[in-house]
DRENDO-1510 file (C-alpha; in Angstrom, 1 decimal, always signed):
<recs>
REC; n; res; u; v; w
REC; 1; UNK; +162.4; -71.0; +34.6 .
REC; 2; UNK; +158.7; -70.6; +33.8 .
REC; 3; UNK; +159.5; -68.1; +31.0 .
REC; 4; UNK; +161.9; -70.6; +29.5 .
REC; 5; UNK; +159.4; -73.4; +29.4 .
REC; 6; UNK; +156.8; -71.2; +27.9 .
REC; 7; UNK; +159.3; -70.3; +25.2 .
REC; 8; UNK; +160.0; -73.9; +24.6 .
REC; 9; UNK; +156.3; -74.7; +24.2 .
REC; 10; UNK; +155.9; -71.8; +21.7 .
REC; 11; UNK; +158.9; -73.0; +19.6 .
REC; 12; UNK; +157.5; -76.6; +19.8 .
REC; 13; UNK; +154.1; -75.5; +18.4 .
REC; 14; UNK; +155.7; -73.6; +15.6 .
REC; 15; UNK; +157.8; -76.5; +14.7 .
REC; 16; UNK; +154.8; -78.8; +14.6 .
REC; 17; UNK; +153.0; -76.3; +12.3 .
REC; 18; UNK; +155.9; -76.6; +9.8 .
REC; 19; UNK; +156.1; -80.3; +10.0 .
REC; 20; UNK; +152.2; -80.6; +9.7 .
REC; 21; UNK; +152.3; -78.6; +6.5 .
REC; 22; UNK; +154.3; -81.4; +4.8 .
REC; 23; UNK; +151.3; -83.7; +5.1 .
REC; 24; UNK; +150.4; -86.5; +7.4 .
REC; 25; UNK; +151.9; -89.3; +5.5 .
REC; 26; UNK; +155.3; -87.7; +5.1 .
REC; 27; UNK; +155.3; -86.4; +8.7 .
REC; 28; UNK; +154.9; -89.8; +10.0 .
REC; 29; UNK; +158.4; -90.5; +9.0 .
REC; 30; UNK; +159.6; -87.8; +11.3 .
REC; 31; UNK; +160.3; -88.9; +14.9 .
REC; 32; UNK; +160.6; -86.5; +17.7 .
REC; 33; UNK; +162.3; -88.8; +20.3 .
REC; 34; UNK; +164.9; -86.1; +21.0 .
REC; 35; UNK; +162.1; -84.2; +22.8 .
REC; 36; UNK; +161.4; -87.0; +25.3 .
REC; 37; UNK; +163.2; -85.6; +28.2 .
REC; 38; UNK; +161.5; -82.2; +28.0 .
REC; 39; UNK; +158.0; -83.7; +27.4 .
REC; 40; UNK; +158.5; -86.1; +30.4 .
REC; 41; UNK; +159.6; -83.2; +32.5 .
REC; 42; UNK; +156.6; -81.1; +31.4 .
REC; 43; UNK; +154.2; -84.0; +32.1 .
REC; 44; UNK; +155.8; -84.6; +35.6 .
REC; 45; UNK; +155.4; -81.0; +36.5 .
REC; 46; UNK; +151.7; -80.8; +35.3 .
REC; 47; UNK; +150.6; -84.0; +37.0 .
REC; 48; UNK; +153.0; -84.3; +40.0 .
REC; 49; UNK; +153.8; -87.8; +39.0 .
REC; 50; UNK; +157.0; -89.1; +37.4 .
REC; 51; UNK; +156.4; -89.5; +33.6 .
REC; 52; UNK; +158.1; -91.9; +31.2 .
REC; 53; UNK; +157.6; -92.3; +27.4 .
REC; 54; UNK; +158.7; -95.7; +26.4 .
REC; 55; UNK; +157.5; -95.6; +22.7 .
REC; 56; UNK; +158.2; -93.3; +19.8 .
REC; 57; UNK; +157.1; -89.7; +19.4 .
REC; 58; UNK; +155.8; -88.7; +15.9 .
REC; 59; UNK; +154.4; -85.4; +14.5 .
REC; 60; UNK; +151.5; -85.4; +12.2 .
REC; 61; UNK; +148.0; -84.0; +11.6 .
REC; 62; UNK; +144.7; -84.8; +13.5 .
REC; 63; UNK; +141.4; -83.1; +12.8 .
REC; 64; UNK; +143.1; -80.7; +10.5 .
REC; 65; UNK; +145.6; -79.5; +13.1 .
REC; 66; UNK; +149.2; -80.2; +13.8 .
REC; 67; UNK; +149.5; -83.1; +16.3 .
REC; 68; UNK; +152.0; -85.1; +18.3 .
REC; 69; UNK; +151.6; -88.8; +18.9 .
REC; 70; UNK; +153.3; -90.4; +22.0 .
REC; 71; UNK; +153.6; -94.2; +22.3 .
REC; 72; UNK; +153.5; -96.2; +25.6 .
REC; 73; UNK; +153.4; -93.5; +28.2 .
REC; 74; UNK; +153.6; -94.1; +32.0 .
REC; 75; UNK; +152.8; -91.8; +35.0 .
REC; 76; UNK; +153.7; -92.8; +38.5 .
REC; 77; UNK; +155.7; -95.8; +39.8 .
REC; 78; UNK; +154.5; -99.3; +40.4 .
REC; 79; UNK; +154.0; -100.0; +44.1 .
REC; 80; UNK; +154.2; -96.3; +45.0 .
REC; 81; UNK; +150.7; -94.9; +44.7 .
REC; 82; UNK; +148.6; -95.0; +41.6 .
REC; 83; UNK; +150.3; -96.2; +38.4 .
REC; 84; UNK; +149.0; -95.0; +34.9 .
REC; 85; UNK; +149.8; -96.6; +31.6 .
REC; 86; UNK; +148.6; -95.5; +28.1 .
REC; 87; UNK; +149.2; -97.3; +24.9 .
REC; 88; UNK; +149.0; -94.1; +22.8 .
REC; 89; UNK; +148.4; -90.4; +23.4 .
REC; 90; UNK; +147.4; -88.1; +20.5 .
REC; 91; UNK; +147.4; -84.3; +21.0 .
REC; 92; UNK; +146.2; -81.9; +18.4 .
REC; 93; UNK; +147.5; -78.4; +18.9 .
REC; 94; UNK; +146.0; -74.9; +18.0 .
REC; 95; UNK; +147.1; -72.7; +15.2 .
REC; 96; UNK; +147.4; -69.7; +17.5 .
REC; 97; UNK; +148.6; -68.6; +20.9 .
REC; 98; UNK; +145.9; -67.5; +23.3 .
REC; 99; UNK; +146.1; -64.2; +25.1 .
REC; 100; UNK; +147.8; -63.8; +28.5 .
REC; 101; UNK; +146.0; -65.6; +31.2 .
REC; 102; UNK; +144.0; -67.7; +28.8 .
REC; 103; UNK; +144.3; -71.5; +28.5 .
REC; 104; UNK; +145.9; -73.2; +25.5 .
REC; 105; UNK; +143.2; -75.3; +23.8 .
REC; 106; UNK; +144.2; -78.8; +22.8 .
REC; 107; UNK; +142.4; -81.9; +21.6 .
REC; 108; UNK; +143.4; -85.1; +23.4 .
REC; 109; UNK; +142.8; -88.8; +22.6 .
REC; 110; UNK; +144.0; -91.6; +24.8 .
REC; 111; UNK; +144.0; -95.2; +23.7 .
REC; 112; UNK; +143.9; -98.2; +26.2 .
REC; 113; UNK; +144.2; -96.4; +29.5 .
REC; 114; UNK; +145.3; -98.7; +32.4 .
REC; 115; UNK; +145.4; -97.8; +36.1 .
REC; 116; UNK; +147.3; -100.2; +38.3 .
REC; 117; UNK; +147.1; -102.8; +35.5 .
REC; 118; UNK; +143.3; -102.6; +35.1 .
REC; 119; UNK; +142.0; -101.5; +31.7 .
REC; 120; UNK; +139.8; -98.5; +31.6 .
REC; 121; UNK; +139.1; -98.0; +27.9 .
REC; 122; UNK; +139.7; -95.2; +25.3 .
REC; 123; UNK; +138.9; -91.5; +25.7 .
REC; 124; UNK; +138.8; -88.3; +23.8 .
REC; 125; UNK; +138.2; -84.7; +24.9 .
REC; 126; UNK; +139.0; -81.1; +24.2 .
REC; 127; UNK; +141.4; -79.8; +26.8 .
REC; 128; UNK; +142.1; -76.4; +28.2 .
REC; 129; UNK; +145.8; -76.2; +29.4 .
REC; 130; UNK; +146.5; -73.7; +32.2 .
REC; 131; UNK; +150.3; -73.5; +32.4 .
REC; 132; UNK; +151.6; -74.6; +34.8 .
REC; 133; UNK; +148.6; -75.3; +37.0 .
REC; 134; UNK; +147.0; -78.1; +35.1 .
REC; 135; UNK; +144.2; -79.0; +32.7 .
REC; 136; UNK; +140.4; -79.0; +32.3 .
REC; 137; UNK; +138.4; -81.4; +30.1 .
REC; 138; UNK; +135.0; -79.9; +29.7 .
REC; 139; UNK; +133.5; -82.6; +27.3 .
REC; 140; UNK; +135.1; -86.0; +28.2 .
REC; 141; UNK; +133.9; -89.0; +26.1 .
REC; 142; UNK; +135.0; -92.5; +25.9 .
REC; 143; UNK; +134.3; -96.2; +26.4 .
REC; 144; UNK; +134.7; -98.2; +29.7 .
REC; 145; UNK; +134.2; -101.9; +29.4 .
REC; 146; UNK; +132.2; -101.3; +26.2 .
REC; 147; UNK; +129.9; -98.9; +28.0 .
REC; 148; UNK; +129.4; -95.3; +27.0 .
REC; 149; UNK; +131.1; -92.7; +29.2 .
REC; 150; UNK; +130.6; -88.9; +29.2 .
REC; 151; UNK; +131.2; -86.0; +31.6 .
REC; 152; UNK; +133.9; -83.6; +32.6 .
REC; 153; UNK; +137.1; -83.7; +34.6 .
REC; 154; UNK; +140.0; -81.4; +35.6 .
REC; 155; UNK; +143.4; -81.7; +37.2 .
REC; 156; UNK; +144.5; -78.3; +38.7 .
REC; 157; UNK; +147.4; -78.1; +41.1 .
REC; 158; UNK; +147.5; -81.9; +41.4 .
REC; 159; UNK; +143.7; -82.0; +42.4 .
REC; 160; UNK; +141.4; -84.2; +40.4 .
REC; 161; UNK; +137.7; -83.3; +40.0 .
REC; 162; UNK; +135.4; -85.5; +37.9 .
REC; 163; UNK; +131.6; -85.7; +37.2 .
REC; 164; UNK; +131.1; -88.8; +35.1 .
REC; 165; UNK; +128.1; -90.8; +33.8 .
REC; 166; UNK; +128.5; -94.3; +32.4 .
REC; 167; UNK; +125.6; -95.9; +30.5 .
REC; 168; UNK; +125.1; -99.4; +29.2 .
REC; 169; UNK; +127.6; -101.0; +31.7 .
REC; 170; UNK; +127.0; -104.8; +31.4 .
REC; 171; UNK; +126.4; -106.8; +34.7 .
REC; 172; UNK; +129.0; -109.2; +33.5 .
REC; 173; UNK; +131.7; -106.7; +34.4 .
REC; 174; UNK; +130.9; -106.7; +38.0 .
REC; 175; UNK; +131.4; -110.4; +38.9 .
REC; 176; UNK; +131.7; -113.9; +37.5 .
REC; 177; UNK; +128.5; -115.8; +37.0 .
REC; 178; UNK; +126.5; -112.6; +36.2 .
REC; 179; UNK; +125.4; -112.0; +32.6 .
REC; 180; UNK; +123.0; -110.0; +30.6 .
REC; 181; UNK; +121.4; -106.7; +31.7 .
REC; 182; UNK; +123.0; -103.3; +31.9 .
REC; 183; UNK; +123.4; -100.6; +34.4 .
REC; 184; UNK; +124.0; -96.8; +34.7 .
REC; 185; UNK; +126.7; -95.5; +37.0 .
REC; 186; UNK; +127.0; -91.9; +38.1 .
REC; 187; UNK; +130.3; -90.9; +39.8 .
REC; 188; UNK; +131.4; -87.6; +41.3 .
REC; 189; UNK; +134.9; -87.6; +42.7 .
REC; 190; UNK; +137.8; -85.5; +44.0 .
REC; 191; UNK; +141.3; -86.7; +44.7 .
REC; 192; UNK; +145.0; -85.8; +44.8 .
REC; 193; UNK; +146.4; -87.5; +41.7 .
REC; 194; UNK; +149.7; -88.2; +43.5 .
REC; 195; UNK; +147.8; -90.3; +46.0 .
REC; 196; UNK; +144.7; -91.2; +44.1 .
REC; 197; UNK; +143.1; -94.0; +46.2 .
REC; 198; UNK; +144.2; -92.7; +49.5 .
REC; 199; UNK; +142.5; -89.2; +48.9 .
REC; 200; UNK; +139.5; -90.3; +46.9 .
REC; 201; UNK; +136.2; -88.7; +47.9 .
REC; 202; UNK; +132.8; -88.4; +46.3 .
REC; 203; UNK; +129.5; -90.1; +45.6 .
REC; 204; UNK; +128.6; -93.2; +43.5 .
REC; 205; UNK; +125.2; -94.4; +42.4 .
REC; 206; UNK; +124.6; -97.6; +40.4 .
REC; 207; UNK; +121.1; -98.4; +39.0 .
REC; 208; UNK; +120.7; -101.7; +37.1 .
REC; 209; UNK; +117.9; -103.1; +35.1 .
REC; 210; UNK; +117.0; -106.8; +34.4 .
REC; 211; UNK; +119.7; -109.4; +34.1 .
REC; 212; UNK; +120.5; -112.9; +35.1 .
REC; 213; UNK; +122.9; -114.8; +37.4 .
REC; 214; UNK; +124.2; -118.3; +36.7 .
REC; 215; UNK; +123.5; -121.0; +39.3 .
REC; 216; UNK; +120.9; -120.8; +42.1 .
REC; 217; UNK; +122.8; -119.2; +45.0 .
REC; 218; UNK; +120.1; -116.5; +45.5 .
REC; 219; UNK; +117.3; -119.1; +45.3 .
REC; 220; UNK; +119.1; -121.2; +48.0 .
REC; 221; UNK; +119.1; -118.0; +50.1 .
REC; 222; UNK; +115.4; -117.7; +49.7 .
REC; 223; UNK; +114.3; -121.2; +50.2 .
REC; 224; UNK; +115.0; -124.4; +52.1 .
REC; 225; UNK; +118.2; -126.2; +51.0 .
REC; 226; UNK; +116.8; -129.6; +50.9 .
REC; 227; UNK; +113.6; -128.6; +49.0 .
REC; 228; UNK; +115.8; -126.6; +46.6 .
REC; 229; UNK; +117.9; -129.7; +45.9 .
REC; 230; UNK; +114.9; -132.0; +45.6 .
REC; 231; UNK; +113.2; -129.6; +43.2 .
REC; 232; UNK; +116.3; -129.3; +41.1 .
REC; 233; UNK; +118.7; -126.4; +41.0 .
REC; 234; UNK; +117.9; -123.8; +38.5 .
REC; 235; UNK; +120.6; -122.9; +35.9 .
REC; 236; UNK; +119.9; -119.2; +36.1 .
REC; 237; UNK; +118.4; -116.7; +38.5 .
REC; 238; UNK; +116.6; -113.7; +37.1 .
REC; 239; UNK; +117.6; -110.3; +38.5 .
REC; 240; UNK; +114.7; -107.8; +38.4 .
REC; 241; UNK; +116.8; -104.7; +39.3 .
REC; 242; UNK; +119.5; -103.5; +41.5 .
REC; 243; UNK; +120.7; -100.3; +43.2 .
REC; 244; UNK; +124.0; -99.4; +45.0 .
REC; 245; UNK; +124.8; -96.1; +46.5 .
REC; 246; UNK; +128.1; -95.3; +48.2 .
REC; 247; UNK; +129.7; -92.2; +49.7 .
REC; 248; UNK; +133.5; -92.2; +49.7 .
REC; 249; UNK; +135.9; -90.4; +52.0 .
REC; 250; UNK; +139.7; -90.9; +52.3 .
REC; 251; UNK; +139.5; -93.9; +50.0 .
REC; 252; UNK; +136.8; -95.8; +51.8 .
REC; 253; UNK; +133.4; -96.2; +50.1 .
REC; 254; UNK; +130.7; -96.6; +52.7 .
REC; 255; UNK; +127.3; -97.9; +51.5 .
REC; 256; UNK; +124.0; -95.9; +51.8 .
REC; 257; UNK; +121.9; -98.3; +49.9 .
REC; 258; UNK; +122.5; -101.7; +48.4 .
REC; 259; UNK; +119.6; -103.6; +47.0 .
REC; 260; UNK; +118.9; -106.2; +44.4 .
REC; 261; UNK; +115.7; -108.0; +43.6 .
REC; 262; UNK; +114.9; -111.4; +42.2 .
REC; 263; UNK; +111.5; -113.1; +41.8 .
REC; 264; UNK; +112.0; -115.1; +45.0 .
REC; 265; UNK; +114.1; -112.9; +47.2 .
REC; 266; UNK; +115.2; -109.3; +47.8 .
REC; 267; UNK; +118.7; -108.8; +49.1 .
REC; 268; UNK; +119.8; -105.9; +51.1 .
REC; 269; UNK; +123.5; -105.0; +51.7 .
REC; 270; UNK; +125.7; -102.8; +53.8 .
REC; 271; UNK; +129.4; -102.3; +54.5 .
REC; 272; UNK; +132.5; -100.7; +53.1 .
REC; 273; UNK; +134.9; -101.0; +50.2 .
REC; 274; UNK; +138.4; -99.9; +51.1 .
REC; 275; UNK; +140.1; -98.7; +48.0 .
REC; 276; UNK; +143.4; -98.1; +49.7 .
REC; 277; UNK; +143.7; -101.6; +51.3 .
REC; 278; UNK; +141.8; -103.1; +48.3 .
REC; 279; UNK; +139.4; -104.9; +50.7 .
REC; 280; UNK; +135.7; -105.6; +50.9 .
REC; 281; UNK; +133.8; -105.9; +54.2 .
REC; 282; UNK; +130.1; -106.3; +53.6 .
REC; 283; UNK; +127.0; -108.1; +54.8 .
REC; 284; UNK; +124.1; -109.2; +52.6 .
REC; 285; UNK; +120.7; -110.0; +54.1 .
REC; 286; UNK; +118.1; -111.9; +52.1 .
REC; 287; UNK; +114.4; -111.1; +52.5 .
REC; 288; UNK; +112.3; -114.0; +51.1 .
REC; 289; UNK; +109.1; -113.0; +49.3 .
REC; 290; UNK; +107.3; -116.1; +50.8 .
REC; 291; UNK; +106.8; -116.6; +54.5 .
REC; 292; UNK; +107.1; -120.4; +53.9 .
REC; 293; UNK; +110.7; -120.1; +52.9 .
REC; 294; UNK; +112.7; -120.0; +56.2 .
REC; 295; UNK; +115.7; -122.0; +56.7 .
REC; 296; UNK; +118.4; -120.1; +54.7 .
REC; 297; UNK; +117.3; -116.6; +55.2 .
REC; 298; UNK; +120.5; -115.9; +57.0 .
REC; 299; UNK; +122.7; -112.9; +56.4 .
REC; 300; UNK; +126.0; -113.6; +54.6 .
REC; 301; UNK; +129.3; -111.9; +55.2 .
REC; 302; UNK; +131.4; -111.1; +52.2 .
REC; 303; UNK; +134.9; -109.9; +53.0 .
REC; 304; UNK; +138.5; -110.2; +52.0 .
REC; 305; UNK; +141.0; -108.6; +49.5 .
REC; 306; UNK; +139.9; -107.8; +46.0 .
REC; 307; UNK; +141.7; -110.8; +44.7 .
REC; 308; UNK; +140.4; -113.3; +47.3 .
REC; 309; UNK; +137.0; -112.3; +48.5 .
REC; 310; UNK; +135.1; -115.0; +50.4 .
REC; 311; UNK; +131.5; -115.5; +51.6 .
REC; 312; UNK; +130.2; -117.2; +54.7 .
REC; 313; UNK; +127.0; -117.1; +56.9 .
REC; 314; UNK; +127.1; -114.3; +59.3 .
REC; 315; UNK; +127.6; -115.4; +62.9 .
REC; 316; UNK; +125.3; -112.7; +64.2 .
REC; 317; UNK; +122.6; -113.8; +61.8 .
REC; 318; UNK; +122.9; -117.4; +63.0 .
REC; 319; UNK; +122.7; -116.3; +66.7 .
REC; 320; UNK; +119.6; -114.2; +65.8 .
REC; 321; UNK; +117.8; -117.2; +64.4 .
REC; 322; UNK; +118.8; -119.5; +67.3 .
REC; 323; UNK; +117.4; -116.8; +69.7 .
REC; 324; UNK; +114.0; -117.2; +68.1 .
REC; 325; UNK; +114.0; -114.0; +66.1 .
REC; 326; UNK; +113.6; -115.7; +62.8 .
REC; 327; UNK; +110.5; -113.7; +61.8 .
REC; 328; UNK; +112.2; -110.5; +62.5 .
REC; 329; UNK; +115.1; -111.6; +60.3 .
REC; 330; UNK; +113.0; -112.6; +57.3 .
REC; 331; UNK; +110.0; -110.3; +57.4 .
REC; 332; UNK; +110.3; -107.9; +54.4 .
REC; 333; UNK; +110.2; -104.3; +55.7 .
REC; 334; UNK; +107.2; -102.3; +54.6 .
REC; 335; UNK; +109.4; -100.1; +52.3 .
REC; 336; UNK; +110.3; -103.2; +50.2 .
REC; 337; UNK; +106.7; -103.8; +49.3 .
REC; 338; UNK; +107.1; -100.8; +47.0 .
REC; 339; UNK; +109.3; -103.0; +44.9 .
REC; 340; UNK; +106.1; -104.2; +43.2 .
REC; 341; UNK; +105.6; -100.6; +42.1 .
REC; 342; UNK; +107.7; -99.8; +39.1 .
REC; 343; UNK; +107.2; -96.0; +39.2 .
REC; 344; UNK; +107.5; -93.6; +36.3 .
REC; 345; UNK; +110.9; -94.8; +35.3 .
REC; 346; UNK; +110.1; -98.5; +35.1 .
REC; 347; UNK; +112.8; -99.6; +37.6 .
REC; 348; UNK; +111.3; -100.8; +40.9 .
REC; 349; UNK; +114.7; -100.7; +42.7 .
REC; 350; UNK; +115.2; -97.0; +41.7 .
REC; 351; UNK; +111.6; -96.3; +42.7 .
REC; 352; UNK; +112.4; -97.7; +46.2 .
REC; 353; UNK; +115.5; -95.6; +46.5 .
REC; 354; UNK; +113.6; -92.4; +45.5 .
REC; 355; UNK; +110.9; -93.3; +48.0 .
REC; 356; UNK; +113.5; -93.9; +50.7 .
REC; 357; UNK; +115.1; -90.5; +50.0 .
REC; 358; UNK; +111.7; -88.8; +50.0 .
REC; 359; UNK; +111.9; -87.8; +46.3 .
</recs>
């Protein structure tokens, strides 16, 4: 069976070479829809997920190489694990067959990737295809929510490994009411592509710079509600910086550090993000920068499914205050005083994280 599939791939590459020689414009008139069943079967075997090509298949040229263009491709099934959709897949093929045991080199371009209905941008990368074990992408580049993405990834024997860095990610992508500023996101991850979220493991670090938040929710946290109302609600709250670090196992991301800082308050967070159940369970504790701001320095619980997250004062935090432990709840820890120190990189939140880790 494997020998027959290898033979099919060789014949397919030779056919594309012939078609490519006719020129890109002419070859665009040639459709290869008769090959859908075989290509779908090959994609299913390589990824372990059911594959479906809903659009047309064309032959042409890309980067001076014969190429195949697949429209509207899907991997997986809705409601049964992760579901991938791509508007267009472009694959440039080599002019030669590598030696035995060596991978087939390709060039891959993906337009409008969606995972479970959420858009994840466009990507391009050279690909080493190890038949039938999987692929390696040593130089992955793309855009995610208008941010720059680069790194490497591989899928071998249904196992995903990725080391990705995203730069220039706008705060506005994280939540409503946040605007301006940008962040850098570093992600390392491993997972079984057939059960992506359930098997996700890795490390995530977000470091954000200056930004702003609409409304005055954080200032209400830091000061007395009545005095805030009397003094007039601010239209925006400045965000000095932010840091969030998570370690993920079996699809559950557990916080190591969550911190964001404003001129009036520093907020610390802790909790979990369940990627399988799509649920958040976290607590955020404000640390006012002035000892005169007392009344609303109460932890806030943020919980619920991704599509219906709610926030309310923490019952434990209220009991703590009633028990006369207000000063313990609001006094900024000594480590937070280092937020006034920007450090060599100019980001006080990152400086705090490095100091916490002893770096």
